[in-house]
N, C-alpha and C positions, 0 to 999 in steps of 0.2 A: 504494500500500500504506500510505500515511501515515494511514490511518483507525484502526488499532489503537493505542490510547493507551499505548504503551510509553514508558519514561522519555525516550528521545532525542526522540521525537515531541512529548511534553508540553513539553519544554524549548524546542523550536522554536516552540511555540505561546505561549511566554511564561509558562508555569507555573513557579513557583519550587519547586525540589526540593532536598533536602539533597545528593543525588548522583544520578548516572545509571547506577550500577553494577547489574548483574543481581543480584537478590536470591537467585536459585537457586544461582549458582556463586560470586558475589562476586569475579569476576575480570575481566569485560569489561563495556563499556557495554551497556545493555539496548536493543537495536534489535529490530525485528521479526525480521530474519534470525537474529540471535543467539538470541533467546528461543525461536523455533520450531524452528530447525535446528541451530545450532552450539554452544549451551550444552551442557556435558557431561551435564547431567541430561536434556536433550531428546534428545541423541544416544543415550543409553542407552534411552530410551523408544522411539525410532524403530527401533533395532536389534532390540528385542524384538518390536515390532509387525510389522516386515517379515519377521522370522524366523517369526513365528506364521502369517502369511498366505502363507508359502513363496515370498517374493520375494527377489531378491538384496539382501543387506544392504549398502546404500550410504547414507552420510549426507553425500554430497558434492553436494547440490543448492544452487544459488545462491539460490533463494527458495522460499517455500511455493507460490507460483503455479507455478513451474517444476516442483516436485514433483507438483502436481495435474495439470499438463499431461502429465507423463511417463506417466501412466496410459494415455493414448490410444496411446502407442507400444508398450505391452506387449502380448504375445499373450494372447488370451482373448476370450470372447464379450462382447457389449455388456452383458449382465446381470452378468457377472463384473466388468467394469470399473466398473459402477455400485456394486456391493458394495464393491470396493476403494476407490473414491472416497468412499463413505460412511465407511469405516474411517479413511481418511486425514484427512478433515474432522473426524471425531470425535476423532482424535489431536490435531490442532491445537487444538481447543476444550478438551480436557482439559489440555493443556500450559498454556494461558492460564488455565484455572480453578485449576490448582495454583499458578501464579505469584501469582494474586490471593489465594489462601488464605494464602500466606506473606507477601505484601506488606501485606495489610490486617488479617489476624488473627494473624500470627506462627506459623501452623501449617505445618510442613514436611511435605509429602506426599511419601512415598518414590516413586521411579520405579516400583517393582514395584506399588505401590498404584494409581498412575496407569494402568499397563498393565491391571490387573484391571478398573478402571472403564471403560476404553476397550472392552474385550471385552464387558463386561456391557451398557453403553449401546448399543453398535453392534448387539448381538443384539436388545435390546428394541426399538430403533428399526426395525430391519429386519423383525422379526416383526410389529410393530404397524402399520407404515406401508407395507407392501408385500404382494404376493401370496404371500409365503413364510411364511404363518402356521404351516406344519407343520415349520419348521426346528427341529432338535433341539439342545438346549443342549450335550450331551456331544459331539456331532459338531462343533458350532460351536467349542468350546474347542480342538479339534484342527484346526480349520479344514478339516474334511472335509465340504465342501459341494458336491461334484460333482453330487449329485442335484438341486440347485436352480439351479445356474448352468451347465448344459451348453451 
């Protein structure tokens, strides 16, 4: 997992930084696990996304890899699991993107804004890159997608 250039990884590579504290919470060292899963900002985002897709709200995953593997153990069709996997990967990407907005531009993106962007981008990506071009935005926002993931 050492490929994501969070502060702790950059320091391991010899990059000089002023500090290695997470810019989103200012409380803990910025590791991949912290940034993606255990930062209070990330936990809030995960809580909202998991509630939206009607999955048990748990932020007790050891790693993002573990979270993505967890999808395979959940009940549901192969198509449903692919949709959930897309949403989870979109969530990780948007958490990273929000971190970069703050770290490099000084822009604090709220958790609710990140959640909105995750829903919008996952809808667009699913609609444009899959056979589900008839997916409806209103139904998507309620995650009422039974007709496409039976």
